[in-house]
Each structure stands twice: as C-alpha cells, then as structure tokens.
N, C-alpha and C positions, 0 to 999 in steps of 0.2 A: 461844751458840750467837754472837759476833762476829761485826757488825749492820756489813760496809762499807758506807759510805754515796759513792757515782754523783756520779764525779766531773761538774758538769757544763760540757760541753767548748762550748757554744751559751754561753756566757754568759763567754768565753775570746770566742772570736770568731765571733757568730751568722754569717758566712762560708766554716766549716768541712762543707762536703759529704762527707767519707770518714776511718775514726780504726778501730785495729786497741784488741780491747781485748781483760780476759780476765773470763770465766763467775764470779763469782763463788759464784751455789747456784741454781739450779732451782727456782720455788715454780709446779706443776702443771702448767702449761701454759710458763708466764712467766715471763722470763729477763731477770737484774740480773747489767750486768754495772759493773768497777771506775769506766766511766768510760759519757758516750757523749755522740753532740749529737746524737740525738731531744729534744724539747722533751718534755717531757708536760706535758698538758694543766689547767690553772689558768689561775684568772683571766681567762676566757670564751675564752682563745684555744685554737684545736685542737692535735692533738699533733701531731705530722708522719710522718710512715709513709714508708719505702723495709727494704728488704733487710739481715739476716745473714747475712753468705753468699746464700747463693741460697735465702735466708729471708725469705717475703714475711711482717714489719714491719709491722698496722694499726692498734697506735696506745702508746704510752706516755700510760702511766697514773703516780702516787703510792704508796708506801707510805705507807697510813694513821699505818705505826708507824715510820716509820724518811726519812732522806732519799733513800733507796730509789727508783732509779724499774725500772718494771715495763714487759720489751719484752712486748709483743701478736702473737704470729704467727697466717699468715693459717690455718693445719695445724697437722700436726705438724714434732717435730726432732730434732734428737737430739743435742741442745750437755748438757756435761756442764760442770763445775764445774774449774777449772783449764784449759779447752780455749782456746784462743781465735783470733779471731770479726774480721771483717774487714769491719766496720759503713761504709750506707752512703743518707743519708737523702736525701729526694725533694727536689730542692734547689727546680725550678720552685714548689712548692708553697709550704714553707717562703719566700721572699721575698721571694712571691707576701703571703700572711701580715704579714709582715713589713714593705710598704711601708700593709699597707694595717694597722697596727699601729701606726704612726706617725703617721696618718693621724686617727686616732681618736680621738690627745691633743688631737694642734690643731682636729680638734672638738669637744672637751669645753671645749678652753677657748672660741673664739671661737664656742660657743653664749653661754658664758654671761655675756661681753662682750653679743653683737648679744638675749637671751631677758634677760637676769638674773639672778643671782646662786644665784634661789631654780632656774633651773633641771641640777640636779644629774641626777650621776644612779643612775637608776632601779634598776637590775641588771648585774653586770659582764655582761653581753649575748655578745655571741657573734663570737670574730674566727674567721675562715673564710679560705679562698684562696681565694671567689670575690663569701664583703663583711663587713663588719662588720655587726652590728646591737645596736646598744647603747636600748634606756630611762631616761628625759628623767623628772623628774619637771614640772610646766603646771599654774601653776594655770589658764590662761587657753586654748584653744582656739588651736591651733597654729596662726600666721602664717604662711603660706605667701611673700611676699614679702618675713618677714626668713628664713627660709631658707632663700633665694635667696640674700639675700645672704650667709647662712653659707657659701655654698658656693663665691664666688668672693672670697672673705677666706677660707681657704682654702686657695682654686690662688693668691691670692697670696702669701700665705705660702711654699710650697709652692717654687714659682716661684724663690725666695729665695736660697732651699739655704742652710741655714742647717746646721752644722754639730746633728751631735743627739746625748749624752752621753747613756753609761746605765753605771752601775756598782756596786759594794758598798760600803755608811755601815758597815752591821757586823754580822756573822755570817748573808750566808745576808737583811737587807735589801737590796734590793733597789730602786733608780732609773731614771727618763727624765727629762730636763734637755736642751731649749732653749733658746739665745736666745729673751730678749723675756719666758719664759714662766715660773711657777712648776716647781719642781721635784716630781715624780709620782710616786708610790711600784708600783713596776710589774718584775714581774723573768721577761716576756714578753720575743720578741726585733722587734728592732727597728734598719734602716736606719743608717749611715754619717749623708745626712745627705739633707733635706728633697728632693733635687735627683730623685733617687731615682727617688719613690714617684710624678711622669706626676703627671696629671692628674688626679679625681679626680673621683663624682659625690655629693652627699648630699642623700637626700632621705629626705622621708617616708615607714613603713612600715606593715606593716601596725593598725591600736591596737593596744596586751595589755589596753585596764583605766581605770579612773574616773584620772582626772588622773597621767595618762604615755603618753607617744608615745614610741613609736618608731622607731628614725634608723640611715636605712641610707648606710651609703658606701661603695662600691666603686672599682674603677680603672677609669676612661673604660674601657682599651679592651678593658674584658674586661662589659662593658653590655648586655648589649641592650638 
C-alpha cells in the first residue's frame, strides 16, 4: 500500500485555522488526511483539538511507521477514503500554546545565563494551553532570587519585540531562532514576534527528583 505523507500546514503557516483536505485512509477510528493544520503531539507540545466537519477531534498523533498524522475523533464517524473534509482547529488553545512554546525557549536560554551552562533540560516537558512544565538539571538548590531574575529578564526580552524565525534546514529538520540567541532545533508552532507573548510568570513547580527542578511558565493573564 502506498502511504501518503501528510502535508503539515502548521509548518507553512502556524496561524492557519481552517483547511480543506482529502481522506487518505481510515485505520480503526483514526483518520489520515493528505494535509492538516492539526499539530500532532511531539517534543513536549500538546496536540491540537478541533473539528473535521461536525466531528470533534480530541487528539492528533503521529503514525509510528510514517510521517502521517492520525486524527482521533471523540466518537464514531462515517468518513471514508477520498472524502473531502473541512478542518478547523481550536485557535484559542493553539495560540496560547504558541506563546508558551516561544516563551519556554527564551526561559531556557535565560536559565543558562543566570544559573550556569549546567542548567540544561532534563526532559522535553509538557507544553499545554495552560502552562509549560519543563524539568532542568540543578547541581545546587534552586535560588529563588535567581529565578525571580529569570522571570524579569524573560519579560524584558519579550517586550523588546524580537522577530521569531522558524523553518526547515533539511527534510523534517525544523529550527527556531530569535535575535541574540543560538538557533534551537524545534518542530513546534510559535508566534512571529516575542511581543505577542505578553507577560509571563516563571516559577518553581513540584520537584521531580534529586538533581532536578521543574520550572513552570504561564501566561500572566491566565495565571491563578
């Protein structure tokens, strides 16, 4: 069987909210399209949710054997091969994730600047529409004053309004880049300018284990 590689529209335009596509195949209850705006969860970033026609999509995951994307519906559906469907993502959720993902990269670089180069990611973490949770290696107890400095510096950078560049170097090798910082491998979705992020709150989360510390980032207007 010829397997179609789903065209990832979110890599072409992360701001695209709706699209039309053809059903390539249906595996069990999962739907594969020739193109999609639904980001499939990976790299710590949560998947998009939304609709295909009137069918609610609650998850998007990558096929282990290809680059295709499975759209997971909430219930049953009647889609079949060659059907043309209209897709629509939950934009409020996607845009919040885009802001938090871009902010999380800035936090990573500022964490290294403030705590030292040994303060690296200990996990890919989880980036949802509510907050980003990423574990870092720490050789010493976390200094709350330094973390407050990270918070202030990140918000200062955000307010500068730096353009954010994303793209593909080679096939499926994506990158993220903002002026003044090294290029970072990343296949997620991001805002075009740091000013879109707004103010964030950077704080300590639940300790995940010895030698590690969880850092949480949230959009200030959504923080409790």
